[in-house]
Phi, psi and omega in degrees: 000130180287158172284144180225128169240132181286119175263092188262135179235135172275135178294136178241145177245133182290137182305320182292328177293314180298318179295315180298318179296316180298316178297318180297319179296320179293313182295324182274351180075016180277134180295155182276021180298325179304310181296318180296317181295320178297309181300320179297317180296317180294314180297320179296318179297315180298315180296317180297318179297314180300325181275358179082013177270078192291319180298317179296319178299317180299314180296320179293320176295322178297319178296317178297322181289334173295327181275330186220072190291342186263016182269108184304317184293327177292316178298318178300311181300320177296324176297321177298317179296315178301319178300312181296333175278001182063030173261074192292326177296318178296320178299314178302316179300314180293319178294325177295318177297319177302317182290332173294326180277330182210094188294342179256023180286105184301309184302318180294318180296313182296309184287332173294322175301317177299316180296316178300319180303313182290337174274003180067022174263077189291329178297315178291322178299315180299318180297317180291317179295322177299317179292322177299320179293325175296320181291316181223088184296343183267358183282111185296318182297318179296317179294318179298315180294324175297313180299317179298319180293318177300319177300313180295334177276005181063028175258069192294323179298315178293324179297317179301314180299318181289321176297327177298317178296318178304315182289334172293321180285324181217086184297344183264006183283100186301319181300324181291321177299314181297313185287330177292326177296316177299317180296322177297318179298313180296321179295317178299318178299317179299322183274358179075024179269126177274128179269146179294144178286144179285163180283000000 
């Protein structure tokens, strides 16, 4: 099982966008109900998520996305909720949409990798974790998940190398010590090296 840290983002709206929207609403004579409904949906989604009401949070994010479909952070947040609901296919879809809007979105890349891993699509998981590591080479969780995925793909030499980097970044990570030992054993078996028996 990969390590997972929720990379949660609050949606932000750029001041010039809000000002431009407000001016357009005034000039066109359109009531500001749209903005109020959007803000209400986002605030409701955030509160529901914080309280653990995941289905409600998902529905509120969906409502906000109907009003503002192109906001990468909203799509991402709904994907996190779908992941937490164990709706991994939906999470993959939302993280993929986030990446279409922002190809360097670390959280979407990382968490899509987690969802793929749990769906047993290890090739896709490896690709996402590799890209996440390119975006943030210092992220221990992304590197650990990449190493774990490589191990599951029976690419033990690469897994050992990646676990070494993990341990350079976090020497106290017990899981990495344990898993690098397993990867060494599997690599030795592949190479036909007999390991000494323990006492």
